[in-house]
N, C-alpha and C positions, 0 to 999 in steps of 0.2 A: 524434546518430553513432557512439554503441559499438554499436548493431544492425549497422547495416551491416559493419563492421569483423569482430564476433565473428562474422555468419554466413559472412563469406570465411572467416576461418579455420576453422570447422567443415566448409565445404565442401572446404577441402585437407585436413583431416582422413580426410573421408571418401576420399578419392582414393587417399590413402595404404596401399598394404597392411600397414604396420605397424601406422597408427592407427586404422584403419577398425574395429577389435574395442571400443576404447573408448566410440567413437562409439553402436555398436550395443549395449553392454553394457544389459543390464535388472539390478534390485536383487531381492532378494529381498523379500518381505513382512515386515513388521515383527511379533514377535510382539503377542497381545493385552494384554499388561500393560504394555507399552511403547506401544501406540497409546494406551492409557489415561492413561498418563502427560504424551505430548504434545496430547493431547486442549485444545483453547481454546473460547472464545465467536466464535459468528461475525462474519466480518469487517461494519464497520457502513460501507455506503455513502451515501457525501454525494454527491447531485448536483453542487453547485457547490463544492468543497472550498476553493479559493482566500476564495471570499465568507464561506463559513462560520467560516474560522480566522480572518479580518482582519476581517470585517463590512462592511457593504455602507457606502460612503464617501456615495453619495447617497440621503439621505433619502427613504424612498417616503413615509411617513406624516408630513404636517407638526406632529402633534398629541402625536407620539412626543418632541419639543422640550421639550414643556410635564412632561413625567414625569422630574424629576430624582432620583426617589426608586431606580429601577431602577437596581443595579448591572451595569454590562457585565461578562462573563468574559473575563479577560485572556489573552493569546496562548499561556503555557503551560499554562495551566488548561484553557485547550479542546484544546492538543496532550496534555495528559494522559489528556482524555476518550476519545482515540480509541485509547488502548492499555488500556482499566478493562473 
């Protein structure tokens, strides 16, 4: 819902002579040392984020129920792993 509202806002800014310069503004490139400081690891893509985060409720493997020694990761552990 926010995208159509924001798109309408930007469209109106582009029409306004007083605000058009802000829409068309360009930024200078960051200095090399600052770019190195802001560099971070590549983003980890998860195909099915919700299933990965909460686990698959439907057990596809019936033998899995016989392996109680494997401990599942909790919600916050999985969430933390996204930022590591």
